[in-house]
N, C-alpha and C positions, 0 to 999 in steps of 0.2 A: 439423373443416373441412367446410363445407357444399357444396363444389364437387363436381359430378357427373363427376369425372375419374378414369378407371381408374388404378390404381397399378402395373400390370404392364408398362408400357412400359420397356424397358431401353435403355441406350446401344447395346448390340450390335444390337438390332433397328433402331434409328434409323440406325446406320451402314450396316447391310446394305441397308436401303431407300434410303438416300441414294445408294449406289453403284449400285443397281439402276436408278434413274431419273436418273442423272447420269453423263456420260462424262468429267468433269474430274478432276484430281488432288485427292483428298480425304485425303491422308496427314495433314494437320493435325488431322483428327478423332481420330487415334489417340493424341494427347497426353493426359496425365492431367488437364490443366486443362479439357478438354472433357468435360462430362457430359450426362445426358439433359435437364437444365433449360436449358442454354445452347447445346446443339448447333445448334439452328436459328439462333440469333444468330450463331454462328460461320460458318454457311453464308452468311448475309447479309453479314457483315463482309468475307468473302473474295470477295464478288460472284459467288457460285456460282449458276448458273441451275438450279434444281431443277424438274423436271416437275410439273405440277399433280397428277398421279396419286399422287405421294408424299404430299401433304397429304390426298387422298381416302382413301388407305390408312390414314393416321394417324387420321383421323376415324372410320373404320370400326372400327379397333382399340380406340379409346376409347369407341365407342358413342354418339357425338354427331353432329349433322348436319354435312354438308359443303356449302359455298356456293361455286359456281364464280365465276370472275372476272366473267363477263358478268352474273351475277345479284346481285352484291354492291351494295347501296345503303345507305350509312350514313345515319343520322339527323342531318342538318346542324344542326337546332335543338338537339338533345341535345349534339352535339359542341361547340357554342358555350358550353355551360354546364359542361363538364368540363375537366379538365387535359389538353387534347388532345395537347400535345407529349409528355406522359408516356405517354399511350396509344400513340402512334405509335412511341415509342422501345421500347415493349414489344410491337410488332407487333400492336396491338389496335385495333378500331374499334367505336364504340357503334352498335347497331342499333335498340334499342327500350327503353323504360322504362315500366313500369306495375305497380301493385299491389306495390311493393317488390321487383320483379324487373327486372334489367337484362340484356338480351340483348347479348352481345359476340361479334364475329367476331375470331378471332385466328389467326395463323400459328404461334404457339408456345403451345399449350394446356398444355404441361408446365411452364411458368413459374408454378408454384403460389404462390410467394411474392408475386408481383405481383398475382395474381388474388385472393388472400386479403386483401391490403392494400386492394384496390379495394372489396371487400365491406365491410371494416371502416370505410373512409373514408367511403363513401357510404351505409352502412347499408342495403344491398340484398343480395339473393341473386343471384349471377351465374350466368347460363345461357350455356353456351358453344356456339359454332359454330366450325368450323375452315374456314379459307380459305388461299389461298396468299400467299407474300410478294409476288408480282407484283400480286395483287389489292389488297393493302394499299397498295403504292406507287402504283397507279393511283388509288385513292380519295384518297390524300394529295394528288396533283396536282389533282384536282377540287376538293378542299377549299381548297387554296391559291388556285385561280383565283377561287372565290367570295370568299375573304378579300380578295384584291387588289381585286376590283371594288367591294366594300363600302368599303374604305379610300379608294379614289379618290372614290366618291360622297359620302362623309361629310366629306371634307376641307373645312374652312372657310377656310383660307388659300389663297394662290396655289399650286395643286397642280401636280404633275408634268404632269397633263393639260393645264392651261392653258399651261404652258411649251411642251409638245409642240405644241399648236395654233399657237402663235406661230411655232415653228420650221417647222412644216409649211407655214404660209402663206408664209413667206419662201422656203423651198426649192421650193415649187411653181413660183414664178416662174423659178427656176433650171433646174428639170428638165422643165418642161412641153414645151419643144421636143424633148427626147429621147424623151419619151413619145409625142408625135405622130409622130415618126419611126418608132417601133416600130409604131404603128398603120398607117402608110403601107405597111410591109412586109406586114402582115396583109391590108390592102386589095388590094394588088397580087396576092397569091396567090389571094384570093377571086375576083378578076376573071378570072384564068387558069383557075380551076376552072369558071367559067361557060362558058368556051370549050371545055373538054375536059380530058383528063388533064394533070397538071402534073408537072414534074421533082421527083424525090424530095428533092433538095437544097433546092428552093424550099419544099416541104411542111414539111420539118424546121425550116427557118428560121422560117417563119410560126408553126409550133407553139411553138417556143421563145420567140418574141416575145410570143405570146398568153399563155404561161405567166408570163412576167415581168410583163406587164400585170395579170394576175389577182393576182399577189402584191403589186404596188405600188399599184395604183389604190385599193384599199380603205383602205390606210394614209393616202392623201391625201384620204380622205373620199368617194370615189366607190364606194359599196358596190354599187349596181346595175351600174355599169360593170365592176366586178371580177367579178361573177357572169356577166355577158355574156362577158367575156374567158375565163373558165374554160370556158364552154360552147363558145366558139370553139376553144379548145385541144383539147377532147375531139373536136370534129368533124374537126379536122385530123388527129388521131390515127386517125380512122376512114376516111380516104380509101382507096379511091374511095367517093364519096358517091352516093346516089340523088338523083333530081330534087328530092324534097321536102327532103332534108337540105341540098342545095346552095342552095336558095332560103332556107332557114332561116339558113344561114351568111351569106349576103348581107345579110339583114335585120339580123342581129346586128351585123355590121360597120358598116352604115349607122347603126344606133342608137348604137353605141359612139362613132362620130365625132360624132354629134349631141350626146351628153352632154358630151363633152370640149370641144366648140366653144361650147356654149350657156352653160356656167358656167366661170368662171375658177377656182373652187374647188369642192370636193365637197359638195353637198347641205347646205350650212350647217354642216358639221362643222369647217371651218376658216375663218379670216377671209379677207377680200377680198384679191385680188391687189394692191390699192392700198395695202396696209399698207406702212409705211415699212421699207425694207430698207437697212441700211448695209453698206458694203463689208466692214467687219470682221466682221459677223455671218455673212455668206455666203461669205467668201473661203475658198478651198481651201488648207488647210495641206498640208505635205508628206505628212502621214499619210493624206490622202484619196486618194492614189494606191495602187492595189493593189500589194502586196508580192509580186513574183515573182522578184526577185533578192536584193539586199541589204536588210537592215532597219536602220533608224536606231537602234532600241533593242532590246536583247535581252530585256527584260522589260516586259510591259504588263499593265494591269488586264483589258482586254477585247480579245480577238481576234475580229473578224468575218470569217467565211468564207462569202461569197455572191458569185455572179457577176452579180447585178443591180446595176448601178452607180447606178441611181436610188434604189432602196430603201436601198442601202448608204450613199449620201450622206446620206440623211435620218437613218439610225440613228447613223452616225458623228458627225454634227453634234450630235445630241441627247446622245449619250454624253459628248462633249467638254464640252458646256455643264454637265453634271453633275460635271465635274472628273475624269473617268476618262482614263487613258492608253490609247490605242487603236491598233490596227493592223488592216489590211484585206488579205485574201488572196482571190483569185477562183477559185483552182484547188484541187480537193480533194487531189490528189497532192502539190502543193507544201506544203499545210497539214500533211499527214501527215508529210512528210519533215522539216519544220522543228520539229515538236512532239515527235517520238518520240526515243528513245535516252537513254542515261544522262546525256549533256550536250547537251540539245537546243539548236538554234540560236536558238529563240525560246521564252521562258517566258511563259505566259499564265495568269492566275488564273481567268479565265472565257473559254470559247470559245463564241461564238454561231455555230452551224453549220447551214447550209442543207442540205437533203437532196439537191436537184438541183444538181449541180456538174459542171463539165467534168473529164475525166481520171479522177477517182475520186469516186463519189457519197458523200454525207454519212454514210450508214449504214456504208459500207465504211471511211470515215475513222474513225468512232467505233469500229468493230470493231478496227481496227489500233491505235488508241490504247489500247483495253482490253487487247489481246493483249500489247502491249509494256510495260504497267504505267504508261503516261503519265497515266492518269486519277487516279492517286494524288496527282498534283501540280496538278490542275486540275478544274474543273467544266464540263460541257458542257450548253448549252441548245440544243435542236434547233429549227429553223425549217422549216416545210413547208406547202405549199398543201393537201396531203392530210393529214388528221388522223384517220384511221380508228383505232379502238381497237387492232387488231393491230399497226399500225405504232408507235403510242405505246408499247405494251407491249414491243415489240421493242427500241426505243431505251432504255427503262428497264432492260431485262434486260441490255443491253450496257454499262450504266453511266452513261447520261445522267442528269444531275441534274434536268433539267426539260424541258418541251416547250411551245412556243408556236406556235399555228397561224397561217398567213397567210390573209388580210391581217393584218399585225402591228398590234396596238394598241400604239402607242409607250409610253403610260403603263404598261400591263401589263408590257411587256418591261423597262422601267426598274425596275419593282418587283421583277421576277424576278431581274434582275442584282444589285440591291441585296441581296436575300435570299440569293442564292448567295454573294456576297462576305462577308456577315455570318455565314453558317452555319459 
C-alpha cells in the first residue's frame, strides 16, 4: 500500500481524544462494532460535534498536514470529474491532481480501504491532508450551491426559475401595498430621528421592518433596494446616530422609496405588473394563514417557519405550485412545540426555518429539535439575511441539512427542497 498513513493509531487513542474534545455521551464508541477505521463515521452518524483540535491532533499523530475549515478550498473542476458522492460519503474532498498524484483532504484518514480503492481506481498516488467533519460539510454545501446554479442556467425547458418569475410577478401585485406600508414605518422613524431622540419601541419596530424588507425585496428582484434596507437596519441598530449617519439614513430611505415607486417590478428580474393574474393563481388557501393554534393536517411535505408574511406568501405559493403539501408557522416557540416529542402534533419532512423569529429564534429552535431527537424524522433548511461562515457552521453542527441566504433565490430554494426530499 502506497499511502503515507501511520499504522500506530489505535481505537483507544481515538476514543480518548474524542472524549477529550467532546462533552457529549460517547458510550456508543465502546461497542465492538466500532473500530479505528469507522470510529469517525460513527461520530458523524450520531451527529456528535467534535472540536477541530481533535482532527489537528490526529493529523499530527499521523504526520500529515492539517487544513483548518477557513483554509479548505476544494478543486471544483476536479470534483466535477470524480465520483463526488462517493468521496463525500467517505468524508473526503479533492484538492489537486498533477503528475499522477492526487491531494485529498479527509476527516477520516484511517479509512484505508477507501483510500486504496481510490488509488487503484484512478491510477494515482493519494497524498493526504486531514481536515474536520465540519469543514467537509461546509465544502459540500458550497459545491451543491454551484451545482444548483449550473443546473438552473443549463435548463433548456421551462425551468423552475421561469415558473418562479411568473409567480413573483403575480405576487408582487398582491404584496406591494404591504411592502410600501413597511417602508412607511421606516420613513416615519427616520423623520423622528431628524427631530431628535426616538422612542425605543419605534426604533425596534423600524429595525424589524427594515430587516423584513432586506429579506423580501431581493426575492422580488430589487437587489439594490434590499442592500439599502439592510444598511437601514444596521443604522437603526446603531441608534443614537451622529449627524452624518442620520443624514445617510434619510438618504437611504428616500432612495428606497424612489426605487419602489419608480418600477412596478425589480430591475427586470421579474415580469411586468401588467401580467395576467387570475383569481385562482393568487387566491389565498387556508394553508396561507400562519398556524398558531390548530393545524388542518398532521403531516406535510414542507413546513415554513418565518414571520415575514410577504416572503412567506411567495414561498408558499411557489411550493404549492410544485405540488408540495405546506404549512406555515410564524413563531419559533410554536414551531418547536409542535415538532418535538415522541408523538409530535405536526410531522414535516422538510422544515424551512428562518433565524430571526419571535419568541424563540431559529438557532434555538434547531437546537431544541436536535436535543429532542426530532431531526431524525425531518430535514431542516435554514434561512437568514446574515450568512457568515460561523453561523453556517453552527447550524450544520446542530444538524441542519442545508442553508440558504436571504434574499432568497426561489429557484435555488426549490432545488434545495427537492434535493432534501430525495436524499
